[in-house]
N, C-alpha and C positions, 0 to 999 in steps of 0.2 A: 710558197714557203721555201726559204733558202736551205741549202745543204751546208751545215756547219761541221767541219771535220772535228772540232774540239768536242762536240757532243758525242760523236762516234768514239773518240778516244776515251771519254769519260765512261761510256757504256762498257767498253772492253775492260777498262781498269776496274770498274766495280765488279764485273763478272769474275775476272781473274783473281782479284784480291779476296773477294768474298768466298770463292770456291776454295782457294788455298787455305784461308782461315778455317773454314768448315772442315776441311779434310784433316788439318792438323789437330783439331779438337776431337774429331771422330776417331782418329787413330792414336790419341793421346801422345802427340808428337812423335809418332812412329813406333811407339812401344806396344801398340795393339794392332794385330793384323786383322783387317776387315775384308772378308771375301763373300762371294755369293755362292750359295749351294742350292741344288735342286734334288729332290728325292721323291720317289714314288710311294704312295700310300694305298689305302683301301680303294678298290675299283680302278687302280691305275692312275688315280689323280696325282698330278705332279704339284708339289708344293715348292715355292721359291722362298728363300730366307737369306738374311744376312747373318754371318757367323763372325763374332768378335772373339779373337783368341789372343790373350796377353802373351808377351814375350816370356820365354822360359817354360811355357806349358808344353808338355810332350806326353808320349805314351808312358814314359817312365816317371814323369812328374805331372800327374793329372791334377786338374784344378776343379773346384766346385762349379757346377753349371746352373744357369738360369735360362728358362724360356720366357721371353717377354712378348706378349701378344697384344696387338692393337684391337680396336673396336670396329664397329660397323662403319662402312664407307670410309675407312682409312687404309693405310698400308704400313709396311714395317717401319718406314722412316718416322712415323708418328711416335714410335716408341724410342726414338734415338736418344732422348735425354736420359731415360732409364738405362738403356744399353751402354751409353758412354760412361755413366757413373758406376755401373756394375763392373764393366770391363776394366776400368782403371784401378779398381780395387782387387783385381785378380780373378774375377769370375769369367769363365767361358760363357758367352751369351749368344743364344740362338733366337733370332728375331724374325718370325715368319710373316709372310703374307697369308692371311686366312684364305680358305677356299673361296674362289670367286672374287678375290681382291688382289690388287697389285698385279704381280706376274704369276700368281698361282692359278691352276686350272679352275674353271667354274664347275658346278654352280655354287653360289654362296649358300651357306648354312649346312653344306654336306660334310660328312666325315667328322661330326662333332665340332663344326666350325674350324676344322683343321687341327684341333688340339691333340686328338688321338695320334695322328700321323707324326706330329712334331715331337711328342714325348717318345714315341717309338724310335724316331730317328736319333735323338740325342743319346738314347741308350746304346746306340751302336758306336759312339765315338770313344775310342780308347783313351783319349787325353782328357776325358771328363770323369771326375770322381763319381762313380755311380751311386755311392752312398751319400752324396751331397748334391742333390738336384732340387732346385726351387722352381716354382711356377709363378709367374706374374702376368696379370692380364687386366686390361681396362675395358669396362663395359661388356660388349659381346666377347672380347678377349678373355674376360673373367669367366664367361660361360665355357669358352674353349678350354681354359685351364681346369675348370671344375669337371667337365666331361672326361678329360684325360685322367684326372685324379680318381674318378669313379671307375674307369676301365683298368687303370694301373695303380691300385691303392697302395702298393708297396714299393713303388719306383720313384718316389719323390719324398722329400723331407719336410717341405713347408711351402706355403702358398700365400700370395698377396693378391687380393682382388680389389680393384679400384673402380668405383662407380658401378658396381655389379652386385650380384647376390646369388646364392644357391637356390635351387628350387624354382628357377625362372626359365621359361622357354625350353622346357624339357630337360633341364639340368637336374642332377640329384639334389634332394633336400638336405640341408645341413643338420647335423646332429651334434651331440656333445662330444663325440669322438671321430667325427668325419665332417670335413676333410682334416687331414693332419696339419697341426700347427698353422692356423690361418690368421692373417691380418686382414681386417676389413677397413678399407679407406674409402669413405663416402663423403663427398663434398657437402658443405653446409648449404650450398645453393644449387644442389644437383637438380637438373631438370627432370630426371627419371626416377624420382623417389617413389612415385605411385606404381610404376612398372616393377621396380626392383624390390620394394619392401612393403607396398600396399598402403602407404600413407602419402598424403598430399604434400606435406612439408618435410623436407629432408631432416631437419633437426629432431623430428618426432620418431625416427626409426629406432632410437635407443629404447623406446617403450614398446616396440612390437614383439609379439610372441615369436615371430620368425627369428629375430636376432637373439632374443633371450634363450630360445631353444638351442641355437648354434653355440651360445656361450655357456650353456648349462647353468642358467641363473634365472631366478624368479623376480629379480629386481631390475630396475632401469640400468642399462649398461653405461658404465662410466668410461669416457674417452681416455685413452692412455693407460688404463689399468690392465695388468696382465691377469688373464683368467686361465685356469687349467695349468698344465705342466708340460714344458717343452720336451723333457726326457721321454714321457710316454705318449707324446704326439697330440695331446689334448689342449695345447696352448692356444689362446685366443686373445686378440687385442683389437681395439677399435680406435680409429682416428677420424677426425672430421675437419679437414682444412677448409678455410674460408674462401673457397673458389667454386666455380661452376663445374658441370660435368666435363666439358672439354678443357676447362681450366686446369685440371689435374696434370695435363701434359706440360703446362707452363708454370708449375708450382714447385719451387725448391723445397717447400715444406712437405708436400706429398711424396716427392722423390726421396727426401731424407727419411721419412717414415719407412719406405720400402727398403732402403739401405739398412736401416737399423734392424728391421725384422730379419732380414737374411743374415746379417752379422750375428744375430742371436741364435738363429736356427740352423745355419750351415757353417761348416768348418773349412778353413783353408784360405780365406781371403785376407787381403792386406788391411791393416787397421787405419784407414783414412777416415777422419771424422766425417759424419754424414753432412755436416754443414758446409764442408769444403767441396763445392760443386763448380764445374766448368762448362756444363752443357749449354749455358746461355750464349756462350761465345760461338758455338756452332750455329745456333739460331740466328745470331747476328750475321754470320758469314753467308748463310743461305739467303737471308733477307737482302744483303748487299747485292748478291748475285741476281736476285729477283728484280730489284730496282734497276740493276744494269740492263736486264732484258727489256724492261719497260722503256728505259731511256733509249735503247737501241731501235725502237720502233720508228721514231721520226727520221733519224738519218738514213736508215735502211730504205724507208719509203721514198724519201726525197731523192736519194741517189739512184735508186732503181727507176724512178719515174723519169730521170734524165737520159736514160739509155735509149737507143734507137728503137728498141722493141716497144717501149711504153711511152715514148715522148709524145705521141699523138693524144694521149689521155690528159696531158697537162692543159688546163683550161682556166680561164678566169671564172670566178664564182659568179653565178647569175645575179641579175638585179634583184634586190630583196623586195618581197611583198609580205613581210612577216608582220606579226602583231606588234602593237605599241601600247603604251600606257596601261590602263587598268586591264584591258583585254589580255595583254601579255601575261600579267600576273595570274589571271584566272586560268589561262592555258597552261602556264608553268605548273600551277598547283595540280591540275588534272594530270599532266604528263608525269609528274614525280609521284603522285599519290596512287594512280591507277594500278601500276604493277604491284605495289606493296599491298594494296587492299584486296587484290584478286589472288594473291599468292596462295594463301591457305585454302580458299574455297575451290579454286580452279585445279590445283595440283591433285586433288582427291577424285577428280572426275573419272580418270582412268581406272582407279580402284572401284569406284561405284559401278562402272560399266562391266567390271569383272575382267578387264584386260590382263592377260598373263604374259610374262616374258616369252619372247619368241626369237627365232633366228633373225627376224627383221629388226625388232626393238628388244634387245637382250637385257637391258638394264632398267629395272622398275623405276628408280629415282629419276634417271635421265628421261624416261618416257613421261613421267609426271611433269617434269620441267618443260618439255616441249609442248605438252597439252596446255599448260598455263601460258607459255609464250605465244602460241598460235592464237588462243582465245583473246588474250590481252592485246595482241597485235591487231586482231580483227576489229576489236572495239576501237582501238586508237585510230586505225585507218578509216573506219566508218565516220568517226567524229571529224577527222581531218577532211575527208571528202565532202561532208556536209558543210563545213566551213568554207571550203573552196568553191563549191557550186552555188551556195546560197549567198555568200558574202564576198569572198576574195576575188573571184573571177571578174566581178564588176570593176575592180581597180586595175585590171589589165594583167593579172597574174595568170600564168599557165603552168603546166607540169614542168616545163623547162625552168621556171622560176624556183622550183623546189629541188632541182638537181636530178630529176627523173628522166628527162629526155634531152636530146640534142637537136636544136633547130626544129622543135615540135614533133620529133619522132623518136621512138625507142629504137636506138641503133643496136641491134643484136651483136654486131661485131665489136662495138665499143664495150658493151656489157661483158662479152667474153674476154676482151682484153683486160677489163677491170678485174675479172676473176683471176686471170693469170698473174696480174700484178699483185693481187692479194696473196696468191699462192707463193709467189716469189718472196714477198716480205715475210710471210710466216715460215717459209723454208729457211730464211736467214736466222730467224729466232729459234727455230727447231735445231738448226745446225749448231747454234751457240750452246744449246742444252746438251746435244750429243757430245760436243767437245768437253763441256764441263763435267759430264758424267764420266767420260773417258779419262780425263786428267785427274779429277778429284773425287770421283765416286759419290757425288752429291747432286741434288737437283735444286730447283728454285722453290723456296718455301719460307713460310713463317707460320708458326703455330700449327693450325689444322688446315691452312690453305697451302696448296702445293701445285706446282707445274712439273709434271713428271713426263718421262718418255712413254710413248705408247708401245704396248706389245703388238706383235703382228695381229693377234686376234682383236685387240682394241682398235687398231687402225681400220679394220673392216667394219667394226661396230660404228666407229665415228663417221664413216662415209654415209651411213644410213640416217644418222641424226643431223648431218650437215645441211640438208635442204630445208627442213623446218626452221632451223636456227638462222639460215640465210634470209628467209622470208621475214622472220621477226626483226632482225637487225637492219634490214633495208627499210622496213616500216619505221623503226625507231629513228633511223637517220633522216628519213623524209620529214617527220614531224620536228625533229630537233633542228635541222637546218632550214626547213621551209617555213616554220611557224615561229621559232624562238630565237633564231640567230640575229646578231646585230652587226651592221657594217663597220661601226666605229670601235669594235673590240679589238684589242691586241691579241696576239696568240695566247699569252698568259691569262688575260681576262676571259677569253673564250674558253680556255681549258678549265678554269675554275668554275665558270658558269655551267659548262657541260657536266663537270663533276658533281656539282650541287644538284642539277636537274636529274641526273641519273641515280644519285645516291640518297637524296634527302628523304624520300619516301621510305626507303629501307631503314635509314637511321631512325626515323620516327617509329617505325614498326618495332624495331629492336628495343628502342627506349621504352615503348609502351609495354612490350612483353617482359622485359627484364627488370624494370623498376620495382614492381611489386615483389618479384622473386628475391631481389637483393634487399628488400625491406622485411624479409622473413615470411613472406606469403608464397603464393604460387605464381607461375607465369600468368599474365593477363588472360590468355587463352591457354588454359592448362593442358588441353588435349593435343597441343602441338609442340612437344619438346624436341622431337627430331628436326622438324622443319624450322624451328627457331634457331637451332644450331646451323642448319644448312643456310639459312638466311644471312648468317654472319659472313659467309663466304661470298655473298652477292656484292658486298662493298668492295673488296679487292678486284673482283671481276668487272664491276662497273667502273672502277678507277682505270683499269686497262682500257675499257671501252671508250672512256672519255678521251684518253690520249689518242686512240686510233681515230675516232670520229673527228676530233679537232685537226689532227695532222692531215688525214686523207682528204677531207673536203677542201682544205686550203690548197692542196696539190692538184686535185682533179676537178674541183667544182661540181662534182656529182656524188650521189649517195652510194654508188655501188662498191667502189673499192673499200671504203670504210666498213660498209655492211658486210662484205665478204671476209675481210680480215677479222673482224670481230666474231663472225660466225665460226671461222676456222679456229681461232684461238679458244673461244669459249667451248666449242665442241671438244677440242683437244683436252682442255683442262677438266671438263666435266667427265668425259668418258674415261680418262686415265685415272680419275680419283674415285669413281663409283664402283659399286659391287655389280658383278655380272651374274644374273639370276638364271639364265638359260644355259643348260648343259649342252654345249656344242659337241 
């Protein structure tokens, strides 16, 4: 694979232009100061948060404040759309990482999901009007807001919960006069209606006793109708935008409802119509930067492989002994379907065995993913070896034909050099994010998928997850290049083929899960709302994997560099975005 400077220039241009655009929207063209704060709460747990302060706000000119809290396995950036729109309307916005999330101390779920400490902190800010504080939270962030409202019932004026509910997971139950002035925004296609409101279909929550009790009504709750009275704190309103649970983060309608509620219940903001929103441009900016990072993979790999340190790894691709005809299609179907079919059954094995978060594997979701990856990889390699020994070896194929060995032997020096080349490539990508964060205070993301910088703690956690992910991706590379590759494919043809092979199964799984939900029923497997949402993020992850596999094999002719690069990137992305459940 040749090194093309124009591709490098394109990658840098996308990262810089995207980062600049995102920063300008995040700061409202420089009229909102965005800073990072850290503060100690109960048990000495340190919470990290972003603080949005509009120009002109001071101790002598305080502004109304809003705490905007993300949900489970997200971080403060997920609430950026809400924070941007609140801040440009004159609100001081505090956007925390929940305990055990982002850059806040673990463990997850402690200190009232971080809500208690966050409300206590905003009460110390002299430039926040203490008589006009609002709470907004999505999903588990709604629980954080409700717990805080229960501990400090007189220190906020109104609350918005999105995809959440009172009386869930230890939060106080809602009553006719608690919490104060609440707006409930619950998606029409929310995956968590059973958990939050005790009904299988989200549109049925208006008939539940739980919502009726909160709204002090014996009748079915009507969306958009104001119940109670704002002046005495008993106001209630319900909205149901036509999106999914994570879709609220990408919904101008949901964001507009939150703006309208705070405009009615808090005083001192600027009267900008709720329909006039700009947050989507920030998402576009971080998406461009994300694409730029992915584009950067190929030129970084190609150029580093030309250096004297790694030049020995450049090799021609081995003679192919892959499948053809109908056999290829059967193998391709197994390759793409197996990971998707095993995702839900295998990820739960660690829970079934009672494995708890520990200093070695501190993130429950990440542990579930590696259990699934290792078991799926074991099945894949077993099928591959059966094919090799029973059929393909007779045609002259050897392990060298699959990119596993050099001249018939596993050269440990070459494997080590492959690891170092992978580390060098990932270091270039990581450095680009460090510079983007430094220059523009944004990361690489779109919607709920994000590539974030690792905290020092997360770096240590990632090292322990790297080995199992390395084994998985080397197995995937072996099957992909040894059994399914074609000699006559161009780079773009191979890239598209690899993308389909890596993603088609997940796309079918997501289609099967969400089609009945979007038709007004439940998920096909209704017991898997969280992992259906997690599965959405497998598509961008496997898109990156396709780029890496295609580029690395063409450069080195072996499976190791691509396997190690993917293991490093995916470990980085997963660990940085997951909750840490072990209290270090």
